[in-house]
C-alpha positions in Angstrom: -28.4 -11.2 -116.7 -31.5 -10.0 -118.2 -31.3 -6.8 -120.4 -27.8 -7.6 -121.7 -26.9 -9.1 -125.3 -26.7 -12.7 -125.4 -26.4 -15.2 -127.9 -29.2 -17.9 -128.8 -27.2 -21.5 -128.5 -29.3 -22.5 -131.7 -29.5 -19.7 -133.9 -26.7 -17.7 -133.2 -28.2 -14.6 -133.1 -27.9 -11.9 -130.1 -31.1 -10.7 -128.3 -32.0 -8.8 -125.1 -33.3 -10.2 -122.2 -33.0 -14.0 -123.7 -30.8 -16.5 -122.0 -28.1 -18.0 -124.0 -24.9 -20.6 -123.5 -22.2 -19.2 -121.5 -20.1 -19.5 -124.6 -22.6 -16.6 -126.4 -22.8 -14.8 -123.6 -18.9 -14.5 -122.9 -18.5 -13.7 -126.5 -21.1 -11.2 -126.1 -19.3 -9.6 -123.4 -15.7 -9.6 -125.2 -17.1 -7.6 -128.4 -17.3 -4.3 -127.0 -13.7 -4.5 -125.5 -12.5 -5.5 -129.0 -14.7 -2.6 -130.6 -13.8 0.2 -128.2 -10.3 0.6 -129.5 -11.1 0.4 -133.1 -13.5 3.2 -132.0 -11.4 5.0 -130.1 -8.8 5.0 -132.7 -11.3 6.6 -135.2 -11.9 9.5 -133.1 -8.2 10.2 -132.8 -7.5 9.9 -136.4 -10.6 12.6 -136.7 -9.3 15.1 -134.2 -5.7 14.7 -136.0 -6.6 14.8 -139.5 -9.5 17.4 -139.8 -7.1 20.1 -138.1 -4.4 19.3 -140.5 -6.5 19.6 -143.5 -7.0 23.4 -142.9 -9.9 25.3 -144.0 -10.6 25.2 -147.6 -11.2 28.5 -149.9 -14.5 29.2 -150.8 -15.0 32.5 -152.9 -15.3 35.2 -150.4 -15.9 32.7 -147.6 -19.2 32.6 -146.0 -19.1 35.9 -144.7 -18.6 37.5 -148.2 -21.3 35.6 -150.0 -23.8 36.3 -147.2 -22.6 40.3 -147.5 -23.2 40.1 -151.2 -26.6 38.7 -150.8 -27.9 41.4 -148.1 -26.3 44.4 -150.5 -28.6 42.6 -153.2 -31.5 42.2 -151.2 -31.7 46.2 -150.4 -31.5 46.9 -154.4 -34.3 44.3 -155.5 -37.8 45.6 -156.9 -40.1 44.7 -153.9 -42.3 42.3 -156.4 -38.8 40.3 -157.0 -37.9 40.0 -153.5 -41.0 38.6 -153.0 -40.8 35.9 -155.5 -37.3 35.1 -154.8 -38.4 34.5 -151.2 -41.2 32.6 -152.0 -38.8 30.7 -154.3 -36.6 29.8 -151.4 -39.0 29.2 -148.8 -37.7 28.8 -145.4 -34.4 29.5 -146.4 -32.8 33.1 -146.2 -31.0 35.3 -149.1 -28.0 34.8 -146.9 -28.0 31.2 -146.9 -28.8 30.6 -150.4 -25.8 32.7 -151.5 -23.6 30.1 -149.6 -25.8 26.9 -150.6 -23.4 26.2 -153.7 -20.5 25.7 -151.3 -22.3 23.8 -148.8 -23.1 20.8 -151.3 -19.6 20.2 -152.6 -19.6 17.2 -150.4 -22.6 16.0 -152.1 -21.6 13.8 -154.9 -25.0 14.2 -156.7 -23.3 17.9 -157.2 -19.9 17.0 -158.7 -21.5 18.7 -162.1 -21.5 21.8 -160.3 -17.7 22.0 -159.3 -15.9 23.3 -162.4 -18.6 25.9 -162.6 -17.0 28.0 -159.7 -14.3 29.9 -161.6 -12.4 30.5 -165.2 -9.0 29.8 -166.1 -6.9 32.1 -168.5 -3.4 32.1 -169.5 -0.6 33.9 -167.7 0.0 36.4 -170.4 -4.1 36.9 -170.9 -5.4 40.7 -170.5 -9.2 39.4 -171.3 -11.2 36.1 -171.5 -11.5 34.5 -174.7 -14.2 31.9 -174.6 -13.3 30.0 -177.8 -9.6 29.6 -175.5 -11.1 29.8 -172.3 -14.7 28.6 -172.4 -14.0 24.7 -171.7 -17.1 23.7 -173.1 -19.1 26.0 -171.1 -17.8 24.3 -168.1 -16.9 27.4 -166.1 -18.3 30.2 -164.3 -19.0 32.8 -167.2 -21.1 30.3 -168.9 -22.8 28.9 -165.9 -23.9 32.2 -164.5 -25.7 33.1 -168.3 -27.4 29.4 -168.2 -29.1 29.3 -164.5 -30.1 32.8 -165.4 -32.0 31.7 -168.2 -33.3 29.0 -166.2 -34.5 31.0 -163.6 -36.6 33.2 -166.2 -38.2 30.5 -167.6 -41.5 30.2 -165.4 -42.2 27.2 -167.7 -39.6 25.1 -166.0 -40.4 23.0 -162.7 -40.2 25.1 -159.8 -37.5 22.8 -158.3 -34.8 23.7 -161.3 -35.7 27.2 -160.9 -34.9 27.1 -157.3 -31.7 25.8 -158.0 -30.9 27.9 -160.7 -31.7 30.7 -157.9 -29.2 29.6 -155.7 -26.4 28.8 -158.3 -26.7 32.5 -159.8 -27.0 34.0 -156.3 -23.6 32.6 -155.7 -21.9 32.5 -159.0 -22.7 36.2 -159.4 -20.5 36.7 -156.1 -17.9 34.0 -157.1 -16.9 35.8 -160.6 -16.2 38.9 -158.5 -13.4 37.0 -156.4 -10.2 38.2 -158.7 -8.5 35.0 -158.1 -11.9 33.0 -159.6 -10.6 34.3 -162.8 -7.1 33.6 -162.6 -4.5 30.8 -163.4 -4.5 26.9 -163.7 -0.9 26.3 -163.1 -0.7 27.7 -159.5 -4.3 26.9 -158.7 -5.5 30.2 -158.2 -3.0 31.3 -155.7 -3.8 28.1 -153.5 0.1 26.9 -154.0 1.1 30.5 -153.3 2.0 29.9 -149.6 2.2 32.9 -147.6 1.5 34.0 -143.8 -1.5 36.2 -143.2 -1.7 38.2 -140.1 0.7 36.0 -138.3 -1.3 32.7 -139.5 -0.4 30.4 -142.0 -2.2 30.5 -145.3 -1.9 31.3 -149.2 -2.8 33.8 -151.7 -6.2 32.3 -152.5 -7.2 32.2 -149.0 -6.0 35.6 -148.0 -8.6 37.2 -150.8 -11.2 34.7 -149.7 -11.4 35.1 -146.3 -8.3 36.7 -144.4 -8.6 40.4 -145.4 -12.7 40.3 -144.4 -12.0 38.3 -141.4 -9.3 40.9 -140.6 -12.0 43.7 -141.2 -14.3 42.0 -139.1 -12.0 42.2 -136.1 -12.9 45.6 -136.0 -16.3 45.2 -136.8 -19.0 45.3 -134.0 -22.1 43.2 -135.1 -20.1 40.5 -137.8 -21.0 40.1 -141.4 -24.1 41.8 -141.1 -23.0 45.3 -139.9 -20.2 45.2 -142.4 -22.9 44.3 -144.9 -24.9 47.8 -144.0 -21.6 49.6 -144.3 -20.8 48.6 -147.4 -24.6 49.2 -148.6 -24.5 52.6 -147.3 -21.5 53.7 -149.1 -22.1 53.0 -152.1 -21.7 56.2 -154.3 -24.4 57.0 -157.0 -21.6 57.2 -159.8 -20.7 53.9 -158.6 -23.9 52.4 -158.6 -24.4 53.8 -162.3 -20.9 52.1 -163.4 -21.9 48.8 -161.9 -25.0 48.9 -163.6 -23.8 49.7 -167.3 -23.9 45.5 -167.9 -25.2 42.7 -167.1 -23.2 40.4 -169.0 -21.1 38.1 -166.8 -17.9 38.2 -169.0 -17.5 41.9 -168.4 -17.8 41.3 -164.6 -15.2 38.1 -165.0 -12.6 40.6 -167.2 -12.9 43.2 -164.4 -11.5 40.6 -161.8 -8.9 39.5 -164.4 -7.9 43.1 -164.2 -7.5 43.0 -160.8 -5.9 39.7 -160.7 -3.2 40.9 -162.9 -2.7 43.8 -160.6 -2.6 41.5 -157.3 0.2 39.1 -159.1 2.3 42.4 -160.0 2.4 43.3 -156.5 2.7 39.7 -154.5 3.8 40.1 -151.1 7.1 39.5 -149.9 7.7 38.1 -146.6 8.4 38.6 -143.7 4.9 38.7 -142.6 3.4 38.8 -146.1 -0.1 39.6 -145.9 0.1 42.5 -143.0 -1.9 45.5 -141.9 0.0 47.5 -144.6 -1.3 44.8 -147.4 -5.0 44.8 -145.9 -4.8 49.2 -146.0 -3.4 48.8 -149.8 -6.1 46.0 -150.5 -9.5 46.1 -148.5 -10.6 49.0 -150.6 -10.6 46.5 -153.5 -12.5 43.9 -151.6 -15.5 46.3 -150.7 -15.6 47.7 -153.9 -15.9 43.8 -155.5 -18.3 43.2 -152.8 -20.6 46.2 -153.0 -20.3 45.7 -157.0 -21.3 42.0 -156.7 -24.3 43.0 -154.5 -25.3 45.6 -157.2 -25.2 43.6 -160.4 -27.1 40.3 -158.2 -30.1 42.6 -157.6 -30.0 44.0 -161.2 -29.8 40.4 -162.7 -32.4 39.1 -160.4 -34.5 42.1 -161.5 -34.6 41.8 -165.0 -35.1 37.9 -164.6 -38.0 37.9 -162.4 -39.3 41.3 -163.2 -42.8 42.0 -164.4 -43.4 40.3 -168.1 -40.6 37.9 -167.6 -42.0 34.7 -169.0 -39.4 32.7 -171.2 -36.2 33.6 -171.5 -34.1 33.5 -175.2 -31.1 31.8 -174.3 -28.0 33.9 -175.3 -24.3 33.3 -175.4 -22.3 34.3 -172.5 -20.7 36.9 -174.2 -23.5 37.6 -176.6 -22.9 41.3 -177.0 -20.9 42.7 -174.0 -17.2 43.6 -173.4 -14.8 41.0 -172.9 -11.7 43.6 -172.2 -11.4 45.7 -169.3 -8.9 48.0 -168.6 -6.4 47.5 -165.5 -9.1 49.7 -163.5 -10.6 47.2 -162.3 -14.4 47.2 -161.3 -16.7 49.7 -163.3 -13.6 50.7 -166.1 -15.3 50.8 -169.6 -14.5 47.7 -171.7 -14.1 46.8 -175.1 -16.3 44.6 -177.3 -15.6 41.3 -177.4 -14.7 39.0 -180.4 -15.0 35.8 -178.6 -17.5 33.3 -180.0 -20.0 32.2 -177.4 -19.0 29.1 -175.4 -21.7 26.3 -174.8 -23.6 26.5 -171.6 -22.4 23.9 -168.7 -24.5 20.6 -169.0 -26.5 19.5 -166.1 -26.8 16.2 -164.2 -29.9 14.9 -163.4 -32.1 17.3 -161.4 -30.9 16.2 -157.3 -33.3 15.8 -154.4 -34.7 19.0 -153.7 -34.6 18.0 -150.3 -30.7 18.1 -150.1 -31.3 22.0 -150.9 -32.9 22.8 -147.4 -31.2 23.4 -144.1 -31.8 24.4 -140.8 -30.7 28.0 -140.5 -27.5 29.0 -138.7 -26.3 25.4 -138.8 -24.2 25.8 -141.9 -20.9 23.1 -141.6 -17.5 24.8 -141.2 -15.9 24.6 -144.5 -12.0 23.6 -145.0 -9.9 25.2 -147.0 -6.7 23.2 -148.6 -7.7 21.8 -152.1 -10.0 24.4 -153.1 -8.5 25.3 -155.9 -6.9 21.9 -156.6 -10.4 21.0 -158.1 -9.4 24.0 -160.3 -7.1 22.0 -162.4 -8.6 20.9 -165.5 -7.2 17.3 -166.1 -8.5 15.8 -163.2 -11.8 17.1 -161.8 -11.1 17.4 -158.2 -13.4 17.4 -155.1 -14.1 21.0 -155.7 -14.1 24.1 -157.6 -11.9 27.2 -156.0 
């Protein structure tokens, strides 16, 4: 029976094309039969468990982050855009904006998980970093830290590339209102509801459901939506969104929007429906537009001519910490918060994990996205 695995009578090792004892041959023929049920069982478990897990909520979902990245691209200085592309290599700007969500299953990046959001008390009207700062382990301090790493051209290239991708993602995250919200309901993940006839929750509705509803009526997908949003930014909006480059001001805008969202929670039946979509989609559009404009401004400032080594400043060094209920672009009052320490960073990860083939991003799962939001036990993901 040459070509079948047989067991050597003396050594007991299975080899191909080598005759063995009848007992060894019989045992080798039985093994596949014993293993097959276990293999089938594993496949069935995967087929059953994965759908039940449900998609995880990532800020804005992949489409939202890609939209922000392409809006930013149109506002970057030419030299800055060239440097960004040089740092990213084969990775596109749109792909780089979702990278920080795609590394969540990589244990080497567990240190990134708490940096996607910031928690505030239910009655908070603004962020106070001496109260909410979590020793720098939150999104406001993270944006400042990695912006400064990116600025510093004396840093190793690998470290600056990683910082660039984190900044590109976190600037998007901080403009998603429910990433500046409440720990007790995991940023809306515990608020179960239906969205356009499907089971969802408040967090996922703002991450993906509202955007997906718009994309349903948009030929060309997220790229067309990005172009539409970019072309409809008004000069006065651009001026408002360019007034401050401090992340704490952007986070307070999101908090103001979060307060409005919770003040008008949908009440079934139907929950998130076309009426909710018509009411809130303009806010989603503005947050995506503001994030794109500000990401470009931050990269222009960090990588512009004359930038050598940054002087590290506190996350709320001088800018507003309070934003009126009006949301994005509204004037803000000066902060009396003290700077929180910048987030600590784990040893640099292997740069090979930061590259992936274009167009093959894994499908993300939603449930538990904000379970990682709880501070007591660091879960597997940030929200």
